[in-house]
C-alpha positions in Angstrom: 8.6 16.7 40.3 5.7 14.4 41.3 3.7 15.8 38.3 6.4 14.6 35.9 6.4 11.1 37.4 2.6 10.9 37.3 2.6 12.1 33.7 5.2 9.5 32.7 3.1 6.8 34.5 -0.1 7.9 32.7 1.7 7.9 29.3 3.1 4.5 30.0 -0.4 3.2 30.9 -1.9 4.7 27.8 0.9 3.2 25.6 0.2 -0.2 27.2 -3.5 0.1 26.6 -2.9 0.9 22.9 -0.4 -1.9 22.5 -2.8 -4.5 24.1 -5.7 -3.3 21.9 -3.5 -3.8 18.8 -2.4 -7.2 19.9 -6.0 -8.2 20.7 -7.0 -7.2 17.2 -4.2 -9.3 15.7 -5.2 -12.3 17.8 -8.9 -11.9 16.9 -8.0 -11.7 13.2 -5.9 -14.9 13.5 -8.7 -16.7 15.4 -11.3 -15.7 12.7 -8.9 -17.0 10.0 -8.4 -20.3 12.0 -12.2 -20.7 12.2 -12.7 -20.1 8.5 -9.9 -22.4 7.4 -10.5 -26.1 7.0 -6.9 -27.1 6.4 -3.5 -25.7 7.5 -2.8 -24.6 3.9 -6.0 -22.5 3.9 -4.9 -20.9 7.2 -1.6 -20.1 5.7 -3.2 -18.6 2.7 -5.6 -16.5 4.8 -2.8 -15.2 6.9 -0.8 -14.3 3.8 -3.9 -12.5 2.3 -4.1 -10.3 5.4 -0.6 -9.1 4.8 -1.1 -8.1 1.2 -1.3 -4.3 0.6 -3.3 -3.3 -2.5 -1.4 -0.6 -4.4 -3.4 1.7 -6.6 -1.6 3.0 -9.6 -1.5 6.7 -10.1 -3.7 8.0 -12.9 -1.8 8.1 -16.2 -0.9 11.6 -17.2 -1.7 12.6 -20.7 1.2 11.6 -22.9 2.4 13.4 -26.0 1.4 10.4 -28.1 -0.5 11.3 -31.3 -1.9 8.8 -33.8 0.2 8.7 -37.0 -3.0 9.2 -39.1 -3.5 12.6 -37.6 0.1 13.8 -38.3 1.3 15.4 -41.5 4.6 14.2 -43.1 6.5 17.2 -41.7 5.2 16.6 -38.1 6.1 12.9 -38.4 9.6 13.7 -39.5 10.2 16.2 -36.7 8.9 13.7 -34.1 11.2 11.0 -35.5 14.2 13.4 -35.4 13.4 14.4 -31.8 13.2 10.7 -30.8 16.5 10.0 -32.4 18.2 12.9 -30.8 16.7 12.2 -27.3 17.4 8.5 -27.5 
């Protein structure tokens, strides 16, 4: 029974340590932004820039597009009919 209590206490201490480290990093980032900013507007902009997440677009898959110059009349007609049927 005492082992369970000690394990819970140790896990709680580890959780507290991780949380304080995370909060310390956030405070440090805010302090650096405050030092770099010369006006309150710049501080606001720097804080907003930290929240921005850059999203990378997935690579485009090869589409079934073909230049019209490379198509024959029959191929062009079949593609047009397929497009009209599929919407």
